[in-house]
C-alpha distance (Angstrom), angle and dihedral (degrees) to the residues before:
residue distance angle dihedral
X1 . . .
X2 3.79 . .
X3 3.80 115.9 .
X4 3.78 136.9 -164.7
X5 3.78 115.6 -73.4
X6 3.80 112.2 -101.1
X7 3.79 118.8 -153.2
X8 3.81 112.8 132.1
X9 3.80 124.5 0.3
X10 3.79 122.3 -169.1
X11 3.79 114.2 -177.4
X12 3.76 149.3 134.7
X13 3.80 114.5 -101.4
X14 3.78 143.7 -132.9
X15 3.84 112.5 -134.3
X16 3.80 118.2 -141.9
X17 3.84 103.9 166.3
X18 3.81 95.4 177.7
X19 3.81 117.1 129.9
X20 3.81 126.1 -136.4
X21 3.81 96.7 18.7
X22 3.80 104.9 175.1
X23 3.78 130.7 -154.3
X24 3.82 93.1 -103.5
X25 3.80 89.5 58.9
X26 3.80 90.2 47.3
X27 3.82 92.9 51.2
X28 3.84 117.1 -0.1
X29 3.81 116.3 -128.8
X30 3.81 93.6 -115.3
X31 3.81 89.4 69.7
X32 3.80 96.8 55.4
X33 3.80 98.2 91.5
X34 3.80 96.4 94.3
X35 3.79 117.1 93.5
X36 3.82 99.5 -157.3
X37 3.79 125.7 72.3
X38 3.80 95.6 -124.1
X39 3.79 124.0 98.6
X40 3.79 98.9 24.4
X41 3.80 92.2 108.9
X42 3.79 92.8 73.1
X43 3.81 88.7 63.1
X44 3.79 97.5 43.4
X45 3.84 107.3 135.3
X46 3.81 85.4 -6.8
X47 3.81 97.1 169.6
X48 3.81 91.5 48.3
X49 3.80 95.9 43.5
X50 3.81 97.9 48.4
X51 3.80 136.9 38.9
X52 3.82 125.9 -135.9
X53 3.80 90.0 -81.2
X54 3.81 91.2 54.4
X55 3.79 90.9 -110.2
X56 3.84 117.3 141.4
X57 3.80 113.7 -101.6
X58 3.79 107.1 -124.5
X59 3.80 92.6 -151.4
X60 3.82 95.4 59.6
X61 3.80 115.9 97.6
X62 3.82 97.2 -131.3
X63 3.79 88.8 58.4
X64 3.81 92.7 52.0
X65 3.83 110.1 96.0
X66 3.82 90.9 -154.6
X67 3.81 90.8 75.8
X68 3.77 125.6 54.4
X69 3.79 139.0 132.2
X70 3.77 144.6 110.1
X71 3.82 96.9 -79.9
X72 3.80 124.5 77.6
X73 3.81 114.2 -158.9
X74 3.79 103.9 -154.8
X75 3.79 134.7 -175.4
X76 3.79 127.7 -102.6
X77 3.83 119.0 -66.0
X78 3.79 93.2 22.2
X79 3.82 117.2 -178.6
X80 3.79 97.9 22.9
X81 3.80 123.2 153.4
X82 3.78 127.4 48.1
X83 3.78 123.3 10.0
X84 3.77 105.1 -100.5
X85 3.79 123.3 162.2
X86 3.79 86.5 -169.9
X87 3.81 89.2 74.1
X88 3.80 91.2 63.6
X89 3.81 89.8 42.0
X90 3.81 91.5 53.9
X91 3.80 94.7 48.7
X92 3.79 91.4 46.9
X93 3.81 94.1 44.2
X94 3.81 90.3 51.7
X95 3.81 88.1 60.7
X96 3.79 105.3 -96.2
X97 3.81 117.1 132.5
X98 3.80 98.1 -178.5
X99 3.80 140.9 22.6
X100 3.81 122.3 -152.2
X101 3.80 118.7 -156.9
X102 3.79 139.8 146.1
X103 3.83 89.8 -123.1
X104 3.81 136.5 12.1
X105 3.77 129.4 -165.2
X106 3.82 106.0 -108.1
X107 3.80 96.9 -124.0
X108 3.80 92.7 49.1
X109 3.79 90.0 48.5
X110 3.79 91.1 53.1
X111 3.80 93.5 45.7
X112 3.80 90.3 50.3
X113 3.80 93.8 51.7
X114 3.81 89.8 48.3
X115 3.80 91.1 54.0
X116 3.79 103.8 44.6
X117 3.82 97.1 -97.5
X118 3.81 113.0 126.0
X119 3.83 115.9 -140.1
X120 3.81 108.4 -157.6
X121 3.80 111.5 -164.0
X122 3.80 114.0 -162.9
X123 3.79 136.3 172.6
X124 3.79 118.8 -80.8
X125 3.82 90.8 -113.1
X126 3.81 93.7 52.4
X127 3.80 90.5 44.3
X128 3.81 90.1 55.2
X129 3.81 89.6 50.8
X130 3.81 90.8 52.5
X131 3.81 93.6 48.2
X132 3.80 92.2 46.7
X133 3.81 92.0 50.9
X134 3.82 96.2 44.4
X135 3.80 94.9 45.7
X136 3.81 91.3 48.4
X137 3.80 94.6 46.8
X138 3.83 119.4 22.7
X139 3.82 89.2 -167.9
X140 3.80 93.3 58.0
X141 3.81 112.2 118.3
X142 3.78 131.9 -142.0
X143 3.80 122.9 -156.7
X144 3.79 121.1 -149.6
X145 3.80 113.7 -166.5
X146 3.79 107.5 -168.9
X147 3.83 98.7 -176.3
X148 3.84 89.7 54.4
X149 3.83 92.9 33.2
X150 3.80 92.4 -131.7
X151 3.78 133.3 135.8
X152 3.81 118.2 -160.6
X153 3.80 134.9 -168.6
X154 3.79 96.5 -140.4
X155 3.81 96.8 -158.1
X156 3.82 92.9 57.9
X157 3.80 103.0 22.3
X158 3.79 90.1 -127.2
X159 3.81 109.7 149.1
X160 3.76 140.9 175.4
X161 3.80 137.3 -167.0
X162 3.80 118.7 -120.6
X163 3.80 131.5 -162.3
X164 3.80 127.1 -122.9
X165 3.78 134.3 167.8
X166 3.82 106.8 -94.5
X167 3.81 93.5 -133.2
X168 3.81 93.0 50.7
X169 3.80 89.6 45.3
X170 3.80 91.2 56.2
X171 3.80 90.8 46.9
X172 3.82 92.9 51.7
X173 3.80 94.4 45.6
X174 3.82 90.0 52.4
X175 3.80 97.3 36.4
X176 3.80 91.1 -117.8
X177 3.75 131.4 153.6
X178 3.82 118.4 -159.4
X179 3.82 93.2 -85.0
X180 3.81 92.8 47.7
X181 3.79 88.8 51.9
X182 3.80 92.1 53.3
X183 3.81 90.6 48.5
X184 3.81 89.7 51.0
X185 3.81 88.1 55.1
X186 3.81 93.9 48.7
X187 3.82 96.5 110.7
X188 3.81 92.7 47.4
X189 3.80 91.3 47.6
X190 3.80 91.8 49.6
X191 3.81 91.5 47.5
X192 3.81 90.2 50.5
X193 3.80 91.3 49.5
X194 3.82 91.2 51.1
X195 3.80 92.7 49.4
X196 3.81 91.2 47.6
X197 3.80 92.3 52.5
X198 3.79 94.9 51.2
């Protein structure tokens, strides 16, 4: 599945400073029957967003019109629990292009990178600065520069470097999935095969 190219993202953010959010809270198991990636966003954090009568909960951040944007700022150990690609699908389908946290569960991190959602892991101190800024000012913007691997709080200029697998970085910058990447390497692969057969 090809995705949008990701180079630099500048956006307001939605703060969700809750620790240990697992994949079943991100997208409850009862919504996993679909086989395509579309439509999962409407059930993102379903049991937190809606009450038993399917009415929006006013106290949940995604239902608060003050906060919006393409970056979710999530609490430590985000995406823990069972392996579920649908969690990344739901976050992406809702409109988020990146998630900032001080720690991601490994499987969620991998699923996100495979589905065009950038997980940006920062230090606890920088994370607290981001949360403080976003909660104080919903219009505050964060810039994520993937080529330089930097995330910046634009209002203060505070920035931090983040790590990413070099292969996944190249895929995200070019909008490649694994198959697209192999196709992009076709000429080099063919040249290698010719040289090996000589």
